[in-house]
Structure formats: C-alpha cells, structure tokens
C-alpha positions, 0 to 999 in steps of 0.5 A, spaced: 552 665 634 554 671 637 550 677 635 553 682 640 559 683 643 560 689 649 567 690 651 569 695 657 575 695 661 581 691 659 587 695 656 585 701 651 577 700 652 576 706 657 569 707 654 564 701 652 565 699 645 559 695 642 560 690 635 553 688 633 552 683 627 547 678 624 552 676 619 556 669 618 563 673 616 565 679 620 571 683 618 575 688 622 580 693 620 584 697 625 591 700 625 596 696 630 595 699 637 587 700 636 585 695 640 584 689 635 588 684 640 584 686 646 578 684 642 581 677 640 584 675 647 577 677 650 573 672 645 579 667 647 579 667 654 572 671 655 571 667 662 577 671 665 575 676 671 579 681 668 573 681 662 567 682 668 565 688 665 564 685 658 559 681 655 557 676 649 550 676 647 546 671 647 551 667 652 554 661 649 552 654 650 559 651 651 556 644 651 554 645 643 559 651 642 566 653 642 570 659 640 577 658 637 582 664 636 588 665 633 592 670 635 599 672 638 598 668 645 595 662 641 602 662 637 606 663 644 602 657 647 602 652 642 609 653 638 613 657 643 612 653 650 613 646 647 618 643 642 612 639 640 605 640 638 598 636 639 596 632 634 590 634 630 585 628 629 581 628 622 576 623 620 579 619 614 574 617 609 576 609 608 570 607 613 564 610 609 559 607 613 562 609 620 563 616 616 555 616 614 553 614 621 557 620 624 555 625 619 548 623 620 549 624 628 552 630 627 546 633 623 542 630 629 546 634 633 545 640 630 538 639 630 538 638 637 542 644 638 537 648 635 532 645 639 536 647 645 537 654 643 529 655 641 528 652 648 533 657 651 530 663 647 523 661 649 525 660 657 528 667 656 522 670 653 518 667 659 523 669 664 522 676 661 515 676 662 515 673 669 520 679 670 514 684 667 509 681 671 513 681 678 515 689 676 508 691 675 505 687 682 511 689 686 510 697 684 503 696 686 505 693 693 510 698 693 505 703 694 504 701 702 511 704 703 510 710 699 503 711 703 506 709 710 513 712 711 514 719 711 509 724 714 507 723 721 511 716 721 506 713 726 506 706 723 513 707 719 516 702 724 511 696 721 515 697 715 522 696 718 527 691 714 522 692 708 523 699 706 529 698 701 526 693 696 520 692 692 521 685 692 522 684 700 516 688 701 512 684 696 514 677 698 513 679 705 506 681 704 504 675 699 507 670 704 502 673 709 496 668 711 489 671 710 486 673 717 481 667 719 477 673 723 474 679 720 477 685 721 473 690 725 478 696 726 481 701 721 488 704 720 486 710 724 484 706 729 491 703 729 494 710 729 490 712 735 493 706 739 500 708 737 499 715 739 497 712 746 502 707 746 507 713 745 505 716 751 509 710 755 515 711 751 521 712 755 525 709 762 521 706 768 520 711 773 522 710 780 516 710 786 515 715 791 517 713 798 512 714 803 513 719 809 515 716 816 515 719 823 519 716 828 517 720 834 509 719 833 509 715 840 511 722 843 504 724 842 501 718 846 506 719 852 501 720 858 506 725 862 503 731 858 496 729 862 500 729 869 500 735 874 507 735 876 508 738 883 513 738 888 514 734 895 508 734 898 511 732 905 515 739 905 514 744 910 512 749 904 508 744 900 501 747 904 503 754 902 505 753 895 498 749 894 494 754 897 498 759 892 496 754 886 502 756 882 508 751 883 510 753 876 511 761 878 515 759 885 519 754 881 521 760 876 522 765 881 527 760 884 531 761 878 532 768 879 539 770 883 537 777 887 543 777 892 539 775 898 533 779 896 527 774 896 524 774 888 517 774 891 517 779 896 523 783 895 525 782 902 532 779 905 531 772 906 535 766 910 538 760 907 533 756 911 527 758 906 531 756 900 532 749 903 525 748 904 523 750 897 529 746 894 526 740 899 519 741 895 522 741 888 526 734 889 529 729 884 522 726 882 520 733 880 527 734 876 527 727 873 520 729 870 522 735 867 528 732 864 523 727 861 519 732 858 525 736 855 528 729 852 521 728 849 521 735 846 528 734 843 526 727 840 520 730 837 523 736 834 529 732 831 524 727 828 521 732 824 527 735 822 529 728 819 522 727 815 524 727 807 519 729 802 519 728 795 518 733 789 514 729 784 512 735 780 517 733 774 513 726 773 508 728 768 503 722 769 502 724 777 502 732 776 495 732 778 497 730 785 502 735 786 497 740 789 493 736 794 500 733 796 503 740 798 496 742 801 496 735 805 504 736 807 503 743 809 497 741 814 501 735 817 507 740 819 502 745 822 500 739 827 507 737 828 509 744 829 503 745 834 505 739 838 512 742 839 509 748 842 505 744 846 511 740 849 515 747 850 509 749 854 509 743 858 516 744 860 515 751 862 509 749 866 509 742 868 503 742 873 499 744 867 495 739 863 496 738 855 494 734 850 498 733 843 494 732 837 495 725 833 499 727 827 498 720 824 491 722 821 494 728 817 500 723 815 496 718 813 493 723 808 500 725 805 502 718 804 495 716 801 496 721 796 503 718 795 500 711 794 495 714 789 502 717 785 505 710 786 499 706 783 500 710 777 507 710 776 507 702 777 501 702 772 506 706 767 512 701 769 507 695 767 505 698 761 512 700 759 515 693 760 509 690 755 510 696 750 514 692 745 508 686 745 503 691 744 507 695 738 508 688 735 500 686 736 499 693 732 504 691 727 500 684 726 494 688 725 497 693 720 499 687 716 493 683 717 489 689 714 493 690 708 493 683 707 485 683 706 486 690 702 491 687 697 487 680 697 485 680 690 492 683 687 495 677 691 491 672 688 492 675 681 499 675 682 500 668 684 495 666 678 499 669 673 506 667 676 504 660 677 502 660 670 508 662 667 513 658 672 509 652 670 511 654 662 518 655 664 518 648 668 516 645 661 521 648 657 526 646 662 524 639 662 524 639 654 531 642 654 533 637 659 530 632 654 534 635 648 541 635 652 540 628 654 539 626 647 545 630 645 549 626 650 547 620 647 548 622 640 555 625 642 557 618 645 555 615 639 559 619 635 565 618 639 564 611 638 564 611 631 570 616 631 574 611 634 573 607 628 576 612 623 580 617 627 587 619 625 592 624 625 596 623 619 591 626 614 592 633 618 599 632 617 598 631 609 593 637 609 598 642 612 604 639 608 600 640 602 598 647 604 606 649 605 608 646 598 602 649 595 605 656 597 612 654 595 615 652 602 619 646 602 624 648 607 620 645 613 614 640 614 610 637 620 612 630 622 609 625 627 613 625 633 617 618 634 617 618 641 610 620 643 604 618 640 599 624 638 604 629 637 607 633 631 614 636 630 616 642 625 623 639 622 627 641 616 628 637 610 633 631 612 633 633 619 629 630 625 629 636 630 624 641 632 626 648 628 620 652 630 624 657 633 629 658 628 624 660 622 623 667 620 617 671 623 614 670 616 615 662 616 612 662 623 606 666 621 605 661 615 606 654 619 602 657 625 596 659 621 596 653 617 596 649 623 590 653 626 586 652 620 587 644 620 585 645 628 578 648 626 577 642 621 579 637 626 579 635 633 585 636 638 581 631 643 579 624 639 574 623 645 571 630 643 565 631 639 564 636 633 561 643 636 558 649 633 565 653 632 566 660 632 572 662 628 577 668 630 583 670 626 587 676 629 592 679 623 594 672 620 598 676 615 603 680 619 610 680 616 608 676 610 610 678 603 604 680 598 604 673 595 603 670 602 598 675 604 594 673 597 595 665 598 593 666 606 587 670 604 585 665 598 586 659 603 581 662 608 576 664 603 576 657 601 575 654 607 572 658 612 567 662 607 560 660 606 557 657 600 553 663 596 547 660 592 542 665 588 535 663 589 532 666 583 525 664 584 525 668 591 530 673 588 535 672 594 542 669 596 542 663 600 548 663 605 550 656 607 555 657 613 561 652 613 562 654 621 557 657 625 561 664 625 567 667 623 571 674 625 577 676 621 581 682 624 587 685 620 591 691 620 592 691 613 587 694 608 590 690 602 588 684 606 582 687 608 580 688 601 582 681 599 577 678 604 571 683 602 566 680 597 566 685 591 559 683 589 554 688 593 548 683 594 553 677 596 557 681 601 550 684 604 548 677 605 554 674 608 559 679 611 559 685 616 565 690 616 567 694 622 573 699 624 577 699 630 580 706 632 583 709 638 584 716 641 585 719 648 578 717 650 579 710 648 578 704 643 571 704 639 568 699 634 564 702 628 561 699 622 565 700 616 562 701 609 565 698 603 566 704 599 571 706 605 576 701 604 582 705 601 589 704 601 594 704 607 597 710 605 590 713 606 589 710 612 595 713 615 592 720 613 585 719 616 589 717 623 593 723 623 587 728 622 584 725 629 588 730 634 585 725 640 589 719 637 595 716 641 601 721 640 605 715 638 600 712 633 600 719 630 607 720 630 608 713 626 603 715 621 607 721 619 613 717 619 610 712 614 606 717 610 613 721 609 617 714 607 611 712 603 610 718 599 617 720 598 621 714 598 616 709 594 612 714 590 616 720 588 623 717 590 626 723 593 631 724 598 629 728 604 636 729 607 636 736 603 629 738 606 631 737 613 638 740 613 634 747 611 634 752 617 626 752 618 627 745 621 633 746 626 628 751 630 627 748 637 620 747 636 621 742 630 626 738 634 622 733 637 619 732 630 626 732 626 629 727 631 623 722 630 623 722 622 630 722 622 631 716 627 632 709 624 627 706 630 620 707 630 620 706 638 621 714 639 614 714 638 613 711 645 618 716 647 615 722 645 609 720 649 613 718 655 617 725 655 611 729 653 615 732 647 609 731 642 605 737 640 599 735 635 599 742 632 607 743 632 608 736 629 602 737 624 605 744 622 612 741 621 609 735 616 605 741 612 612 744 611 615 738 609 610 737 603 610 745 602 618 745 602 618 739 597 613 743 592 607 738 594 603 743 598 596 741 594 597 734 595 598 736 603 591 740 602 588 734 598 590 729 603 588 733 609 581 735 606 583 742 606 579 747 601 
C-alpha cells in the first residue's frame, strides 16, 4: 500500500509536491493541465530515470505488489499500436476443487506477503537503529578530527585522507589493532618529535669542498737555503768574497752610467765588465730564473685557491667565524712566503726558510670537515624523514586506539547485536519468500486447470450491453490464440480506430476493468494490486459518466460494514489501493461517499492545481466539492495560474453563464465601443474565436495581461447587468 507519493521534476512539478494517504480509495480532482496525467504516468512507469527525484513510500515489493494504470498512454499502447489486444485470462468456476485450492493458496500468499512486509518493516527499523548507533559513535570519534586539525596543525598530517568523512575516520580507528606494548609517550611528546623533524624539512645540502693548494711543494724546495754566488774561479771572485756582498755587486751592474763605474764613480774599462760577467756566469743566472719560476708558481697557486661562503647554511652557521679566522691565518702564511721568495730573488746569497702553510690549511679544512659532517648527517636524516614521520603517525594512532578502547568495544558490541538481529530478520524474510515461490507455483499449476479468456469476453460484452452499446463487441482472434479484437456486428475486422472518442473511452476502460480482475499472463500469479485510473470519463455524456462511476464503485470500492459493538466501520478492500483522477467535478462527486463516517473510513480527497510556481497537491474536503462552474471561478482568482488556463476558464464561464443559464446573445456586448479599445483586443479575439487553442497563443505571444483580462471580464458582466453576480463569484464585498 502506498502511503506517500513525492513528485518533483517532470513536466509541471517545479517544486516538490506530496500526497500522503492511509486510505483504500483516493480521489484526485484537477482541471486539465494541472498535473494529473504526470502523476498517473509516474505511477505507471516509476522506474524511468526521468522520475529519479520522485519517490514512493514505502518502496513497492514487486514480487507481491503491482500497479495497474489506466491513462492516455495505456490506451495508446493497448489499442492504437495494434489491431488486436491481449486476452485477459479469467478463472472459471467449473472446477470448484481447483478454485478452492487457488483461493486457499491466495490467502496463504497474502499471509506470507504480510509476513514479508512485517520483516521488511522490522529490518528497516533495525537499520535505522544501526544508523543511530553509528551516528552517535562516529560523532564521538569525529572529535579526533576537531581536536587535531586547525590550530598549530603539527599532527594534522596524521589524518590525511580521513578529514572529509566521519565514517572513514571511524572505520580506520575501529579496525586498528590494540597495541601489544604499553604506551610510554604522550601527545606532547609526539608534537615535540614533529617539531624536531620539521627542522630537517627541505632539500638536501651540498657538501663544502675542501681547499687545495697546488704549490705546497715550493715551500720545501732546498734552493731557498742555498747561498747563491758567482764563479769562484773568476779573477774578481776573491775581491767580491772579501766584500761579502755579491748581491750588491750584481745589483750595481744593472745600472748603466755611460762608462762611469757605479761603485767608485770613475771611468772603467771593458775589461772590468767582462771580469764581472765572468763571475756572474750561467749557473748563477739559472739559479735566479729557478727562484723566479718558483715564486710565480707559488703566487699563481694562491690566486687559484677557491674559498666557499657557507654563512647561508643554517645548520653550520656557528662554524663561519672560526672558518674565516683560520682562512685569514692561512693566507697570512701564504703572503708571508711570497715576500720571502721575493727577498731570495733579490738577495740570492741570503738564506731563507719558507713557512709550512699546510699546518694552517689543515685547520681550515678541519673546520670544513666539521661542517660537512653536519651536512651529511642532515642529509641522512632528510632521506629518512618520511620513515620517521610515518613512525610518529603510527604512534599517534596507537595512542588514540588506546584512548578510545572502551568506546570502540561498546560500539562493536552494539553494532554486532543489531546486525545479528538483521541477519535473523533477513533469514526469515528469505524463508517467507521461498514459501511464496512454492505457493505461487501451486497456484500456477491449479490455474492451468481452469484458466480461460472466454469469461473476460463475456464480461466485457455484457458491460457494453448494460450501457446500451450494441454497435460493437469484443471477440477472440481466429488466427492467433490468446488475443481479442474489437469488431462491429456482422463484421470480422478490427474497428477501434473508427470508433468515436466516447466509444473508445468506454471500451478501453471496460478492458482495463477486466484486466484488473484477471491476468494478462496465464503463468503469473495474483499480486496485491494498486489501481490507478486517470480521467475515465473524458468526452463521455452524463449517462455514461454515471454508468462508469457505478461500475467502478461496484468493482473497486471496498465493502463497508458497521461494527456496532465497537462503534466503527470495518473496511474490507477488494484491491490493495485505488487512485482515481478526474477533471470532472460531477464525476468526482459521483465517486465520493456521501455518508461522512463511511467516507472518513475508506476515502481520501485531493486537489491538484497549478500556477506559475508549478503544480501542487492539497487535501480536499468534501464541503469544497462544487460545480465545474465554481471551479472555473476559483481558477481565475489565482493570478499565478497559467495564462492559457485562466483564459480558457474565462471563456467557459462566459459560455456557461450566458449561453446555458441566461440564454443571452453576447454579440451586442462585444460590439460596444468599450471592447474595441486596444487594451481589450487580446481578450476580444480570444472570447470570439471558435477554437480554444488561442489560450496557448496568448501565452506564447505574451498578449496575456491578468489585470486587463480580469477588467474585461468584469465589464462583460456589468454591461449585461450582472455586476452583483461577478462580485459574488469573485468574493468581492
């Protein structure tokens, strides 16, 4: 049984519309275009994706329930698309034993279906209970996310992938095994560990190259300790040696004084110059050149020394000052040695000793080695930081797993208890369904003994005759078993498309009525049937409206008996539920139970209406049932209603009141000058047009102005002397 229909999206339902009922019979009234057909088509084809935003509660169990819908699409599918119709299988009463077994099986089938419904309801309640338990504990576990995200965010990385879902975080925590060893650390300890690890975040640092000096061997060359003098065999060697200053003599020779001796300032002969040159021979010059070469090599090597500024490296900043001091001392030694080499070159006979710069260089490179040790250690830690962060994450969750142990134990216990109950319910449901399958097979076998399509033909044709229709009837197809055709008397060809609209309506609704009582598939079993009938009296005369109404009441309405002892009415449904939709207030009134307590026991009344905000479904009370004429006035009082609907209702009001009630000719009215004004032209053209299709044109061409149309309608009634009637119907005081 449907208790609630929620419809949104398709066609005119722009906002959610809801129909809630607990009654067997549901009558729904609405003008054409208000949304009735959309509602009936949803019930006919509710699994279509276009109805994804709609819903039926409780969900239908298609194994035991089915919806049969009569509407325009049903008529097209059954009658217009084929010259023949499927035969309706009825159970004959000749084999009483088989019928009794079927009846008994159907009762058992209904009992099993009832049991299944109870199991489904119980399962749903247990599922809700399980959801409540989960929501409660998941919210409790969600405190972890609230506590450790935001703020300093030090430990937030531990929740990556778990911050967007309570269920994901809770499931992760619950599945964690309880640590096997005691926890000997706190959250603050983990925070400190993260802070320490954060110092090592970033890229790896290149090590600092040590300083190399390529001319260190110059400092050990023995030439600097040698006394370099001239040729001892020279005639002037004795004299120079006595002077003990060969370097002074050598320097003096470099001065050109135009034949004047640089030492005594007297003229000298070439002989003395030759003797001096003999003293400062090639060996002497070679030694000087060697010293000069060593000095140049030493100076060039100093210039090639590359020093590194590592003051920007945070972890070795404390070594910058001792490094710069050691480097300064090292260069002081090198520069001192350069000076000594220059002195040796100027005074070859002097003995000098170069300082060993490697001692100072070792100090510099030692500091660089200390820096590199720190850098290498940093780089090693950096390569392992992901492992260490992962270890902290594991510690974090182990700590929380211990902290939430009792909550996890309680949750698992409560969840397991409810899940076990659900399993038992599902097992019972499965058992009932298996029994239903067996009973259905029994019914199918028994039906084969008594099923036929002849009874349905007799029923339909009898109903046609009861309505006074003898021009056509239903017969079995000669050439194909299990099919019907609609034929005229003394003819043998299908004639549905030649019938009048009213005749088509009658035969289609009678066929549908018989379908509701029989089977379209002889192998199927009876299910609980929800019947939906949309506008079964469209285009029918009043006599047929009455006949169809009586027929529907007799066949579909429940039996109502008064329980005098308990002072209540007992409702015995013939079908699971019935929905009847109509645009005719006359038919709506015919289908409504007049006696109040009987109506309240079995029926619910609804109205479907539409305005610019879309269609809506409202509860309708019996005292609101009025004539079609009153319904038209009610429609035009809503300025948000569809323009075409308002315009059509105005036309119907004028035609009904003046043509049928007052029998007045309106031509003289519309010939008056007031209705020839430009602002009334749209209203004038519409009211005087034969076709009602202009109502749509008004909407398309935006000619419709509610205030102008209402003013024009008022003028029509006032001009004809019925101003009071207009005020009454518009509820104007």
